[in-house]
C-alpha positions, -999 to 999 in steps of 0.1 A, spaced: 188 234 -15 160 217 -33 154 180 -43 186 161 -52 190 141 -83 178 106 -74 198 75 -82 180 44 -94 175 17 -67 155 -16 -67 119 -12 -57 112 -32 -26 94 -65 -31 72 -87 -7 103 -103 11 116 -68 20 84 -57 37 85 -54 75 60 -72 99 30 -51 106 20 -44 142 -17 -44 134 -38 -67 112 -62 -43 96 -79 -54 65 -88 -30 37 -125 -29 27 -138 -13 -5 -167 5 12 -144 21 37 -114 30 16 -102 60 -5 -72 57 -28 -47 87 -24 -23 93 -53 2 115 -37 21 142 -57 26 122 -89 34 154 -108 60 156 -135 82 179 -115 88 153 -88 92 123 -111 117 142 -133 143 138 -106 144 100 -114 155 81 -144 120 74 -159 130 41 -175 146 26 -144 137 13 -110 119 24 -89 99 46 -113 89 19 -138 74 -2 -110 59 28 -92 39 40 -122 28 4 -132 16 -4 -97 -3 28 -92 -20 24 -126 -31 -11 -115 -43 1 -81 -63 29 -96 -79 6 -121 -90 -19 -94 -102 9 -71 -123 24 -98 -138 -10 -106 -147 -15 -69 -162 21 -66 -134 33 -43 -130 71 -47 -96 83 -61 -80 115 -47 -49 132 -60 -27 158 -43 -9 184 -64 13 213 -55 6 246 -73 31 264 -93 46 298 -84 35 296 -48 32 329 -29 61 330 -4 35 334 25 19 302 14 51 283 9 66 296 42 91 272 57 91 249 28 113 274 10 140 270 36 142 233 29 133 229 -8 136 263 -25 109 280 -45 92 248 -56 73 243 -89 70 269 -117 36 277 -129 42 256 -160 18 228 -171 47 207 -182 58 203 -146 27 207 -125 7 181 -145 3 145 -134 25 120 -152 8 110 -184 -1 75 -173 -20 88 -142 -39 118 -155 -70 124 -133 -103 114 -147 -135 135 -146 -148 119 -114 -114 120 -96 -107 147 -70 -76 168 -70 -66 185 -38 -41 214 -36 -11 203 -16 4 229 8 25 209 33 39 174 37 7 160 49 -22 157 25 -45 166 54 -29 200 61 -48 230 48 -71 207 28 -106 192 33 -94 155 29 -106 145 64 -140 161 58 -143 143 25 -135 110 43 -160 117 70 -188 129 46 -185 96 27 -183 75 58 -148 62 49 -121 56 74 -93 39 54 -67 56 32 -46 37 6 -14 57 1 8 56 -30 31 81 -48 61 102 -38 81 108 -17 78 78 7 96 93 37 82 128 34 46 134 23 34 98 21 48 90 55 35 122 72 1 117 56 0 81 70 9 94 105 -17 122 104 -43 97 92 -36 77 123 -40 107 145 -74 113 129 -85 76 135 -81 68 98 -65 35 90 -37 39 64 -24 13 40 11 23 28 17 5 -5 54 -3 -2 60 -10 -40 37 19 -51 57 46 -34 92 59 -43 119 79 -24 152 96 -25 170 63 -17 163 27 -8 173 34 29 148 62 32 122 41 14 127 13 39 127 37 68 92 49 58 80 13 53 92 3 88 79 34 106 43 29 92 43 -8 100 54 -2 136 38 31 144 8 41 124 -6 19 97 -1 -12 75 27 -16 51 16 -38 22 25 -48 -14 4 -39 -44 -4 -75 -51 -15 -82 -15 -36 -51 -13 -54 -58 -46 -60 -94 -35 -75 -82 -2 -97 -58 -19 -110 -85 -43 -115 -109 -13 -134 -83 6 -157 -77 -24 -163 -115 -29 -172 -119 8 -197 -90 7 -213 -106 -23 -217 -138 -5 -188 -157 -21 -163 -179 -3 -139 -191 -30 -116 -161 -27 -122 -153 10 -89 -166 23 -64 -137 30 -27 -138 38 -33 -124 73 -60 -150 78 -36 -178 71 -11 -162 95 -38 -163 122 -47 -199 114 -11 -210 116 -4 -190 148 -34 -206 164 -22 -241 157 13 -232 171 -4 -215 201 15 -183 196 3 -147 189 0 -140 152 22 -109 156 51 -132 166 48 -152 133 69 -137 105 63 -144 68 96 -164 65 96 -185 97 101 -222 92 68 -234 105 79 -271 107 108 -261 128 84 -242 151 65 -273 158 38 -276 131 33 -313 124 16 -329 93 -15 -339 113 -23 -302 122 -12 -291 87 -37 -316 72 -65 -300 93 -55 -266 80 -56 -277 44 -91 -290 50 -102 -256 64 -89 -240 32 -108 -265 11 -140 -258 29 -137 -221 17 -131 -233 -19 -93 -231 -20 -80 -265 -30 -42 -269 -26 -22 -301 -28 -12 -314 6 21 -327 -4 31 -294 -20 21 -276 12 43 -300 32 73 -292 11 67 -254 17 77 -243 52 69 -206 54 38 -184 52 52 -167 20 56 -201 3 21 -212 14 6 -181 1 22 -185 -33 5 -219 -36 -28 -206 -22 -28 -176 -46 -22 -199 -76 -51 -221 -65 -74 -191 -62 -65 -179 -96 -75 -212 -111 -110 -212 -95 
């Protein structure tokens, strides 16, 4: 009974991410960042100086920093110590008595301590929505998107994403800013969200999309191009649904010729993203294209 000791495993990276069924785009004025259960108690089951924890903490710190800069509210969940058996209920059957009422274990990890204007919700069940006012907070602030990071991916993070869907809230499951009991369970959670209830996305892509949305709302165009936008452009040229075009498909083998590719590069230049045509010709997948586009955007 209780949480097992968790062996280190490699944090998933962009090539490991599943294809999403939907093409939702995160927007700063619609989103809330949820930092899920990043308490010392839960993190102590990992090796703190190994994957996936090193990446987990680093990525959540980066996400929080950007969300704060963009005015996106930050909400934490935290389980209380020494829970009354009637409050803990069936959780005891699966996980034992839970956290002791000891600040050394109930606190957030040092790198992610809540700030004065952050909100900390008491966590009673797998879902952050259960027995909390998270949904009311979203509705009162006119926000309908939830960025989810933290632990554990296939339990609380996944169930929260699922319940967000059932409450008409778009969830963005940050694949390399969650951690789990194992790589297999981590991947299961990523795949379930992508296929059933939300968007599975990397930290880098999410932060890029947030910045693009901000630039667009401010009237800028130089950073307006997004990864999903490029997918849709390529799919249109190939006359196929964007959902059928994976990140690693060979676009030339699928029929994209240099003439149509030249028109695509010209579209990018019109929004301020100047890439070398010959370099793009040598790159045959969306992932490769996006690496060149991202580099170009950083140089603007």
